[in-house]
C-alpha positions in Angstrom: -13.4 -7.0 -0.7 -12.1 -10.1 1.2 -9.1 -12.3 1.5 -8.1 -13.3 -2.0 -9.0 -9.9 -3.4 -5.9 -8.6 -1.6 -3.4 -11.2 -2.7 -0.5 -9.6 -4.6 -1.5 -6.1 -3.6 0.1 -3.5 -1.5 -1.1 -0.5 0.6 0.1 3.0 0.2 -0.1 5.5 3.1 0.1 8.9 1.5 0.4 11.5 4.2 -0.6 14.6 2.3 -3.7 16.4 1.2 -1.9 18.5 -1.4 -4.0 17.8 -4.5 -1.0 18.2 -6.9 1.1 15.8 -4.9 -1.7 13.3 -4.6 -2.3 13.5 -8.3 1.4 13.0 -9.0 1.5 9.8 -6.8 -1.8 8.5 -8.2 -0.3 8.7 -11.7 2.7 6.7 -10.5 0.4 4.1 -8.9 -1.5 3.7 -12.1 1.7 3.3 -14.1 2.4 0.0 -12.3 -1.1 -1.3 -11.8 -4.6 -0.4 -10.7 -6.0 1.2 -7.6 -8.5 -1.2 -6.2 -9.3 0.8 -3.1 -8.8 4.3 -1.7 -10.1 6.3 1.2 -9.3 9.6 2.9 -7.7 9.8 6.3 -7.1 12.7 8.7 -3.6 13.3 7.3 -4.0 12.2 3.7 -5.0 9.1 1.8 -4.7 5.3 1.9 -4.6 3.3 -1.3 -4.5 -0.4 -2.2 -2.7 -1.1 -5.5 -2.7 -4.2 -7.5 0.4 -4.4 -9.8 0.1 -5.6 -13.4 3.0 -8.1 -12.7 4.2 -10.2 -9.9 6.9 -8.5 -7.8 9.9 -9.6 -5.9 10.3 -8.4 -2.3 12.9 -5.9 -3.5 10.6 -4.5 -6.2 7.7 -4.4 -3.8 9.7 -2.2 -1.5 10.9 0.1 -4.3 7.4 0.4 -5.8 6.0 1.5 -2.4 8.6 4.2 -2.1 8.0 5.2 -5.8 4.3 5.6 -5.0 4.9 7.9 -2.0 4.3 5.4 0.8 5.3 6.5 4.3 9.0 5.5 4.7 8.5 4.6 8.4 5.7 2.2 7.4 7.9 0.6 4.8 10.6 -0.1 7.4 8.1 -1.5 9.9 6.7 -3.8 7.2 10.2 -5.0 6.3 10.7 -6.0 9.9 7.4 -7.7 10.0 8.2 -9.7 6.8 11.6 -10.7 8.3 9.8 -11.9 11.4 7.3 -13.9 9.2 4.3 -11.6 9.9 3.2 -11.0 6.3 0.0 -9.1 6.9 -0.4 -5.4 6.4 -1.3 -3.9 9.8 -2.4 -0.5 8.5 -5.1 -1.9 6.3 -6.0 -4.7 8.8 -6.9 -2.0 11.3 -9.0 -0.1 8.8 -11.1 -3.1 7.7 -12.8 -4.2 10.9 -9.9 -6.4 12.1 -9.9 -8.6 9.0 -6.4 -9.7 8.1 -5.5 -8.4 4.7 -2.6 -10.4 3.2 -0.1 -8.7 1.0 
């Protein structure tokens, strides 16, 4: 997947391997869109979600929290957005340095 495939998507950093909890949050992700990418990490899972509708910044933040995203990562991304750095650092690092735009 490259560039445009990531437009209007967001990443979820789910820091758990608890199967019931992962299943709970996956159901939430699927209730707002489709999961276009997932992979396991040392502490849990990373997901890329493509919502079924366009979202405002406020809704984007709320949906990430709703889907179980790491709260510290949400705050860091809000600061990046305010400073006009709109790319997702977590997923950028995981995909060979390619900038993945949210």
